[in-house]
C-alpha positions in Angstrom: -0.2 2.5 16.3 -2.8 4.5 14.5 -1.8 8.1 13.7 -3.6 10.7 15.7 -4.8 12.7 12.7 -6.7 9.7 11.2 -10.4 9.6 12.0 -11.2 6.6 14.2 -11.8 3.6 12.1 -15.4 2.8 11.4 -16.6 -0.3 13.3 -17.3 -3.2 11.0 -18.1 -6.9 11.4 -15.2 -9.2 11.1 -14.9 -12.1 8.7 -12.0 -14.4 7.9 -10.5 -15.2 4.5 -8.7 -18.3 5.3 -6.7 -17.4 8.4 -6.6 -13.7 7.6 -9.1 -11.5 9.5 -10.8 -8.7 7.6 -12.8 -6.0 9.4 -13.4 -5.3 13.1 -10.2 -4.5 14.8 -8.0 -6.6 12.4 -5.1 -4.8 10.7 -6.1 -3.4 7.3 -4.9 -5.9 4.7 -3.3 -5.7 1.3 -4.7 -7.6 -1.7 -3.6 -8.1 -5.3 -4.5 -10.3 -8.3 -2.4 -12.6 -10.4 -2.2 -11.9 -14.1 -1.2 -15.4 -15.1 -3.6 -18.0 -16.6 -4.8 -19.8 -13.5 -4.5 -23.1 -15.4 -0.7 -22.4 -15.4 -0.2 -23.7 -11.8 3.5 -23.2 -11.5 3.5 -19.7 -13.1 0.6 -18.6 -10.9 2.3 -19.9 -7.7 5.5 -18.2 -8.6 3.6 -14.9 -8.9 1.7 -15.5 -5.6 5.0 -16.1 -3.8 6.4 -12.9 -5.2 3.3 -11.0 -4.1 3.5 -12.5 -0.6 7.1 -11.4 -0.3 6.1 -7.8 -1.3 3.5 -7.6 1.5 0.4 -9.0 -0.1 -2.0 -10.6 2.5 -4.7 -12.0 0.2 -4.5 -12.9 -3.5 -7.2 -13.2 -6.1 -7.0 -15.5 -9.2 -9.4 -15.5 -12.1 -11.7 -18.5 -12.4 -13.3 -18.1 -15.8 -13.1 -21.7 -17.1 -13.0 -25.2 -15.9 -9.3 -25.4 -16.4 -8.9 -22.5 -14.1 -10.9 -24.2 -11.4 -8.8 -27.3 -11.8 -5.7 -25.1 -11.5 -7.0 -23.6 -8.2 -7.3 -27.1 -6.8 -3.6 -27.4 -7.1 -2.7 -23.8 -6.3 -4.7 -23.4 -3.0 -2.8 -26.0 -0.9 0.5 -24.6 -1.9 -0.2 -20.9 -1.7 1.4 -19.0 1.3 -1.6 -16.6 1.5 -5.4 -17.1 1.2 -6.7 -17.4 -2.4 -9.9 -15.7 -3.6 -11.6 -16.8 -6.9 -12.7 -14.0 -9.2 -16.0 -14.8 -10.8 -17.9 -12.8 -13.4 -20.5 -14.2 -15.7 -20.6 -17.9 -14.9 -22.1 -18.7 -11.5 -21.1 -22.4 -12.0 -17.5 -21.3 -11.9 -18.1 -20.1 -8.3 -19.4 -23.5 -7.4 -16.4 -25.1 -9.0 -13.9 -22.8 -7.3 -15.4 -23.6 -3.9 -15.0 -27.3 -4.7 -11.4 -26.5 -5.5 -11.0 -25.2 -1.9 -10.6 -21.5 -2.4 -10.8 -19.3 0.7 -13.2 -16.7 -0.7 -15.1 -15.5 -3.8 -15.6 -12.2 -5.6 -18.9 -11.9 -7.4 -19.8 -8.9 -9.7 -23.5 -8.3 -9.3 -23.5 -6.5 -12.6 -22.6 -9.7 -14.4 -24.5 -12.4 -12.4 -28.0 -11.0 -12.2 -30.3 -14.0 -11.9 -31.4 -14.2 -8.2 -31.6 -18.0 -8.3 -27.9 -18.1 -9.4 -26.8 -15.6 -6.8 -28.6 -17.5 -4.0 -27.3 -20.9 -5.2 -23.7 -19.6 -4.8 -24.5 -17.9 -1.4 -26.1 -21.1 -0.1 -23.0 -23.2 -1.0 -20.7 -20.6 0.5 -22.8 -20.5 3.7 -22.5 -24.3 4.1 -18.8 -24.2 3.5 -18.1 -21.0 5.6 -16.6 -19.2 2.6 -16.8 -15.4 2.5 -18.0 -13.5 -0.6 -17.0 -10.0 -1.7 -19.8 -8.2 -3.5 -17.6 -6.4 -6.1 -19.7 -3.6 -7.6 -17.9 -2.0 -10.5 -18.8 1.3 -12.1 -17.9 -0.1 -15.5 -20.2 -3.1 -15.3 -23.3 -1.8 -13.5 -26.6 -3.6 -13.9 -28.3 -1.8 -16.9 -31.5 -1.5 -15.0 -29.8 0.6 -12.3 -27.9 2.5 -14.9 -31.2 3.5 -16.5 -32.8 4.2 -13.2 -30.2 6.8 -12.3 -30.4 8.8 -15.5 -28.2 6.8 -17.8 -25.0 7.3 -15.8 -23.1 5.7 -13.0 -23.8 7.4 -9.7 -22.7 6.7 -6.1 -26.4 5.9 -5.3 -26.6 3.4 -8.1 -23.5 1.6 -7.0 -24.6 1.4 -3.4 -28.1 0.2 -4.4 -26.4 -2.6 -6.4 -24.5 -3.7 -3.4 -27.5 -3.5 -1.1 -29.6 -5.5 -3.5 -27.0 -8.3 -3.5 -27.0 -8.3 0.3 -30.7 -8.8 0.2 -30.4 -11.9 -1.9 -27.7 -13.2 0.5 -30.0 -12.5 3.5 -32.7 -14.7 1.9 -30.5 -17.7 2.3 -29.1 -16.6 5.7 -25.6 -15.8 4.4 -23.7 -12.9 6.0 -19.9 -13.6 5.4 -19.8 -10.5 3.2 -17.4 -7.8 2.3 -18.2 -5.1 -0.3 -16.5 -2.9 -2.8 -17.9 -0.1 -5.0 -15.0 0.7 -7.3 -14.9 3.2 -10.1 -12.1 4.7 -12.2 -13.3 8.2 -11.3 -11.8 9.1 -7.9 -14.5 11.5 -6.6 -17.2 9.0 -7.7 -15.5 6.2 -5.9 -14.9 8.2 -2.7 -18.5 9.3 -2.5 -19.8 5.8 -3.2 -17.7 4.4 -0.3 -18.8 7.2 2.0 -22.5 6.4 1.3 -21.9 2.6 1.6 -20.2 3.1 4.9 -23.4 4.7 6.2 -25.6 2.0 4.8 -23.9 -1.1 6.1 -21.5 -2.4 8.7 -20.0 -5.1 6.5 -16.2 -4.8 6.0 -15.2 -2.7 2.9 -12.6 -3.5 0.3 -11.2 -0.2 -1.2 -9.9 0.4 -4.7 -9.9 2.6 -7.7 -10.6 0.3 -10.6 -8.6 0.5 -13.8 -6.3 3.1 -12.3 -3.9 2.7 -15.2 -0.1 2.5 -15.6 2.6 4.1 -13.4 3.0 6.8 -12.2 -0.5 8.2 -12.9 -2.3 5.1 -11.8 -0.4 5.1 -8.5 -1.4 8.7 -7.9 -5.1 8.1 -8.8 -5.4 5.0 -6.6 -3.6 6.6 -3.7 -5.9 9.7 -4.0 -9.0 7.5 -3.5 -7.8 4.9 -1.1 -5.8 7.3 1.2 -8.7 9.7 1.4 -11.1 7.1 2.7 -8.5 5.5 5.0 -7.9 8.9 6.6 -11.6 9.1 7.2 -11.6 5.8 9.0 -13.3 3.9 6.1 -11.9 0.7 4.7 -10.8 -2.7 6.0 -8.8 -4.1 3.0 -7.3 -2.5 -0.1 -6.1 -3.2 -3.6 -4.2 -1.0 -6.1 -5.5 -1.8 -9.6 -2.5 -0.9 -11.7 -1.5 -1.6 -15.3 1.8 -3.0 -14.0 3.4 -6.0 -12.4 1.1 -7.0 -9.6 4.1 -6.9 -7.2 3.9 -3.1 -7.7 0.3 -3.2 -6.4 1.3 -5.1 -3.3 4.3 -3.0 -2.6 2.2 0.2 -3.1 -0.5 -1.0 -0.8 1.9 -2.0 1.9 3.8 1.3 1.7 0.6 3.3 1.9 -0.5 1.6 5.1 2.9 2.0 6.6 3.0 5.7 5.6 -0.4 6.3 7.3 0.7 4.4 10.4 -1.9 1.7 9.8 0.6 -1.2 9.6 3.9 -1.7 11.2 6.8 -0.9 9.0 8.1 -4.0 7.2 10.9 -2.7 5.0 13.1 0.4 4.9 11.3 3.8 4.7 13.8 5.9 2.8 13.5 9.7 3.1 15.7 12.2 1.3 16.0 15.9 0.9 14.8 17.5 -2.3 18.3 19.0 -2.7 19.3 22.7 -3.0 22.4 24.8 -3.8 24.1 23.5 -0.7 24.0 19.9 -1.8 27.5 18.3 -2.0 26.3 15.2 -3.9 23.7 14.1 -6.4 21.0 13.4 -3.9 18.7 11.7 -6.4 21.5 9.3 -7.5 22.5 8.4 -3.9 18.9 7.9 -2.8 18.2 5.6 -5.8 21.4 3.6 -5.2 20.5 3.3 -1.5 17.0 2.0 -2.4 18.5 -0.5 -4.8 21.0 -1.6 -2.1 18.3 -2.2 0.5 16.1 -3.9 -2.1 13.7 -6.3 -0.4 15.6 -6.6 2.8 13.2 -6.6 5.7 14.8 -3.9 7.8 12.0 -1.8 9.3 13.9 1.4 9.8 13.6 4.9 8.6 16.7 5.8 6.6 17.6 9.4 5.5 19.8 10.6 2.7 20.6 14.3 3.0 22.6 16.4 0.6 24.6 18.5 3.1 25.7 18.6 6.7 24.3 22.0 7.4 20.7 21.0 8.0 20.8 17.3 7.2 21.1 15.7 10.6 18.6 18.2 12.2 16.0 17.8 9.4 16.1 14.0 9.7 16.7 13.8 13.5 13.8 11.4 13.9 15.2 8.9 11.3 16.8 5.8 12.7 19.9 6.3 10.6 20.9 8.7 8.0 23.9 10.1 6.0 24.7 13.6 5.0 27.3 14.7 2.5 30.0 17.3 3.3 33.5 18.1 2.0 33.6 14.9 -0.1 32.7 12.8 2.9 29.6 11.1 4.2 28.6 11.9 7.8 26.6 9.1 9.4 24.1 9.9 12.1 21.9 7.7 14.3 18.8 9.3 15.8 20.3 12.7 15.0 23.7 11.9 16.6 26.9 11.9 14.5 28.5 8.5 14.7 31.0 8.1 11.8 32.6 9.7 8.8 33.2 7.7 5.6 34.5 8.4 2.1 31.9 9.7 -0.2 32.3 6.6 -2.4 31.4 4.4 0.5 28.3 6.2 1.7 25.7 3.7 0.5 27.6 0.7 1.7 28.1 2.2 5.1 24.4 3.1 5.3 23.4 -0.4 4.7 25.9 -1.9 7.0 24.9 0.4 9.9 21.2 -0.2 9.2 21.7 -4.0 9.4 23.7 -3.6 12.7 20.9 -1.4 14.2 18.2 -3.8 13.1 20.0 -6.7 14.8 21.5 -5.0 17.9 19.6 -1.8 18.5 20.4 1.9 18.5 22.2 2.1 21.8 24.6 -0.7 20.8 25.3 1.0 17.5 26.2 4.3 19.2 28.3 2.6 21.9 30.6 1.1 19.3 32.0 4.5 18.1 33.6 7.7 19.3 30.6 10.1 18.8 32.6 13.1 20.0 35.1 12.6 17.2 32.4 12.2 14.6 30.7 15.4 15.8 34.0 17.3 15.6 34.4 16.2 12.0 30.9 17.1 11.1 31.2 20.5 12.7 34.4 21.1 10.7 32.8 20.2 7.4 29.7 22.2 8.3 31.8 25.3 8.9 33.7 24.9 5.7 30.5 24.6 3.7 29.0 27.7 5.3 32.2 29.6 4.7 32.1 28.6 1.0 28.5 29.0 0.2 27.0 30.9 3.0 23.9 30.3 5.1 21.7 32.0 2.6 22.8 30.0 -0.4 19.7 30.7 -2.4 19.9 34.5 -1.8 16.6 34.7 0.0 17.7 37.6 2.2 18.5 39.8 -0.8 15.0 39.1 -2.2 13.4 39.9 1.1 15.1 43.3 1.1 13.8 44.1 -2.4 10.3 42.9 -1.4 10.3 45.3 1.6 11.3 48.2 -0.6 8.2 47.6 -2.8 5.7 47.2 0.1 
């Protein structure tokens, strides 16, 4: 369900990349790109399967030489998700990729500029029913447009590049189009997409190009993509990271889940930032829990809290959580204490309970234990912790007294 704070999604036409719908009322999809040589069929397929497992809906492979096109002919039938061929300077590679059976093309209008070449590709795509993404890139803008807009890349120049390409497509009656106007500068990228969304109703592919390595690239890409999604702009997304492409797919999927734009697929682990009351190393436990859950497809929110004073209350909406107290771990389900386990077994217990809830449901999980006993144990540890460290463990009350003296 779409979160109430997100602007209603901008209406767009719907196209299909293979069997995956993009635009209209279809779920926002996640894309990534292989970094293998496409001629390496087995290596590329191995990467595609890893991407699909991480939540990727559509994959793009480079088609820059005839060996790559021949590789695509072998890859496409075995790929678990639709394959798009990435084309830059050689329009004949687009024709070869379509012959190989790809589900879509990406053309960069800054690199293929001859109208007759563009229209030749669009005509063939029209006859085959294959969609094309117009992939405008701030780093490879048509020199003519670059000069027209004062020798710099502007949102207006990027949008004009996309609209000029659409005009060529319209001349041959081709409209299976999606568009991107990517830039490595986040404000530029955001404004370009805003203007594009006003200029056309074709579906939009969001991305911050060349975002860079983790963690900075992740922050940069999220800043641009999330801003637009919150405004209701965007139909498919790709994180362009200098990292294993699986990280791109994982980031895209997690972003959509965090915004409520896709149903949760894997664990959403939340954890407190820790404080003076913490009875455990919260960072260590949270990291060990993430490693233990790994790629298990358990679509639950799991909480790791450092103490039993506020832990269950702060994470009451989590499906399951654990809070440390008096060298023990207190498990809670939907805010209700259900069990107490030794501190050394906290992570294992968390995983076991999460698996049980996923398979049997919350009510069945609560019914199998004595919740009254678990609550008594939690209350005991809570009282002991408060007695030892006090409710105001960070001495805020003393500071407030001093503040008032000076006011």
